[in-house]
Wavefront OBJ file of the C-alpha trace (Angstrom):
o trace
v 95.172 92.345 -16.879
v 95.018 92.880 -20.606
v 91.591 93.027 -22.200
v 90.323 94.596 -25.437
v 90.239 98.354 -25.613
v 86.860 99.850 -26.390
v 85.085 103.148 -25.973
v 84.948 104.560 -22.452
v 81.250 105.275 -21.902
v 81.382 106.112 -18.212
v 83.822 106.755 -15.416
v 83.923 107.985 -11.878
v 85.272 107.704 -8.365
v 84.785 104.758 -6.073
v 82.989 103.968 -3.816
v 80.088 104.074 -6.230
v 76.606 102.645 -6.639
v 77.506 99.330 -8.258
v 73.933 98.034 -8.048
v 72.610 101.112 -9.839
v 75.308 100.842 -12.504
v 74.602 97.132 -13.060
v 70.866 97.822 -13.376
v 71.510 100.593 -15.904
v 73.860 98.405 -17.967
v 71.327 95.592 -17.827
v 68.503 97.791 -19.124
v 70.801 99.157 -21.867
v 71.736 95.581 -22.894
v 75.360 96.662 -22.528
v 78.293 94.586 -23.761
v 81.707 95.423 -22.354
v 83.179 95.716 -18.903
v 83.581 97.797 -15.782
v 87.202 98.050 -14.718
v 87.716 99.118 -11.128
v 90.955 100.008 -9.341
v 91.003 100.553 -5.589
v 93.673 101.085 -3.013
v 93.538 99.444 0.375
v 96.806 98.103 1.725
v 97.538 97.194 -1.899
v 96.193 98.247 -5.272
v 93.494 95.847 -6.444
v 92.012 95.764 -9.913
v 88.787 94.071 -10.897
v 86.965 93.598 -14.176
v 83.271 92.748 -14.485
v 82.172 91.662 -17.990
v 78.706 92.098 -19.483
v 77.132 90.616 -22.581
v 73.719 91.928 -23.638
v 73.279 93.457 -20.184
v 74.028 90.279 -18.238
v 77.051 89.721 -16.020
v 79.005 86.924 -17.668
v 82.526 87.031 -16.223
v 84.698 88.493 -13.511
v 88.341 88.756 -12.537
v 90.078 90.437 -9.590
v 93.831 90.817 -9.280
v 96.194 91.967 -6.564
v 99.725 91.944 -7.982
v 101.420 92.807 -4.676
v 100.480 89.404 -3.251
v 100.257 87.621 -6.604
v 96.560 86.725 -6.314
v 94.186 86.362 -9.236
v 90.596 85.370 -8.545
v 88.338 84.535 -11.472
v 84.724 83.652 -12.120
v 82.049 83.252 -9.466
v 84.535 83.680 -6.601
v 85.718 86.955 -8.139
v 82.214 88.480 -7.960
v 82.360 88.805 -4.181
v 85.786 90.437 -4.357
v 84.627 92.834 -7.094
v 81.538 93.777 -5.060
v 83.827 94.505 -2.105
v 86.074 96.683 -4.298
v 83.093 98.863 -5.235
v 83.129 100.105 -1.617
v 86.834 101.038 -1.671
v 88.575 104.268 -2.602
v 89.594 104.375 -6.219
v 88.122 104.869 -9.659
v 86.247 102.950 -12.330
v 85.655 103.061 -16.053
v 82.889 101.491 -18.061
v 84.203 100.298 -21.433
v 81.949 99.312 -24.327
v 82.857 96.293 -26.476
v 81.117 94.359 -29.204
v 79.508 91.046 -28.285
v 82.173 89.340 -30.407
v 84.951 90.947 -28.371
v 83.367 89.760 -25.126
v 82.961 86.265 -26.580
v 86.616 86.261 -27.609
v 87.767 87.152 -24.074
v 85.658 84.321 -22.650
v 86.902 81.865 -25.273
v 90.508 82.537 -24.275
v 89.862 82.052 -20.554
v 86.766 80.098 -19.547
v 87.747 80.395 -15.865
v 86.474 83.981 -16.026
v 82.879 82.771 -16.449
v 80.639 83.870 -13.595
v 77.744 81.491 -14.260
v 74.168 82.707 -14.071
v 74.241 85.838 -11.931
v 70.835 86.626 -10.432
v 70.637 90.420 -10.548
v 67.956 90.411 -7.836
v 70.390 88.822 -5.366
v 73.439 90.763 -6.587
v 73.041 93.582 -3.980
v 73.566 90.998 -1.210
v 77.191 90.616 -2.339
v 78.048 94.243 -1.609
v 79.309 94.936 1.919
v 78.504 98.230 3.687
v 82.217 99.170 3.791
v 85.406 98.062 2.053
v 86.874 94.975 3.709
v 90.568 94.156 3.552
v 90.767 90.829 1.736
v 94.389 90.561 0.676
v 97.284 90.393 3.098
v 100.949 89.739 2.662
v 103.235 87.789 4.934
v 106.302 89.022 3.109
v 108.881 90.623 5.315
v 110.003 94.140 4.532
v 113.298 94.349 2.722
v 115.564 97.310 2.490
v 116.272 98.922 -0.865
v 119.735 97.358 -0.749
v 118.245 93.863 -0.366
v 116.075 94.425 -3.416
v 119.236 94.818 -5.507
v 121.145 91.973 -3.884
v 123.351 94.375 -1.935
v 122.096 93.556 1.560
v 125.663 92.925 2.807
v 126.483 96.623 2.397
v 124.343 97.737 5.348
l 1 2 3 4 5 6 7 8 9 10 11 12 13 14 15 16 17 18 19 20 21 22 23 24 25 26 27 28 29 30 31 32 33 34 35 36 37 38 39 40 41 42 43 44 45 46 47 48 49 50 51 52 53 54 55 56 57 58 59 60 61 62 63 64 65 66 67 68 69 70 71 72 73 74 75 76 77 78 79 80 81 82 83 84 85 86 87 88 89 90 91 92 93 94 95 96 97 98 99 100 101 102 103 104 105 106 107 108 109 110 111 112 113 114 115 116 117 118 119 120 121 122 123 124 125 126 127 128 129 130 131 132 133 134 135 136 137 138 139 140 141 142 143 144 145 146 147 148 149
């Protein structure tokens, strides 16, 4: 995922207190995003956008299985990621930069997120959400040399 680069104002290991972080960003009227990378069976990356302290957009991607989940549906996946092993960064943007991201992809919009109910989205432990049905290929198959086995 390619989003504007801003100033990193916070970072840490995951799992982390997503509810506490969201409350802090809300009280600071933060504009920017939290980017979170976790490793389960695959590497997942999620981005949660804020504008004036409110959650406005979300996107979660798992390249290994070619899944991209945006908007309201992505919130649940992002909340799940906050319980996984990985790391996060909090990146500050201007309101205009956030607006520009949303203008380019309206599917990212998360609707009106009620911060009082937000903690209900977060599971007690990381849940495996993505799975692949792809069969394992040998290194030779990957290069089209499977007949050389």
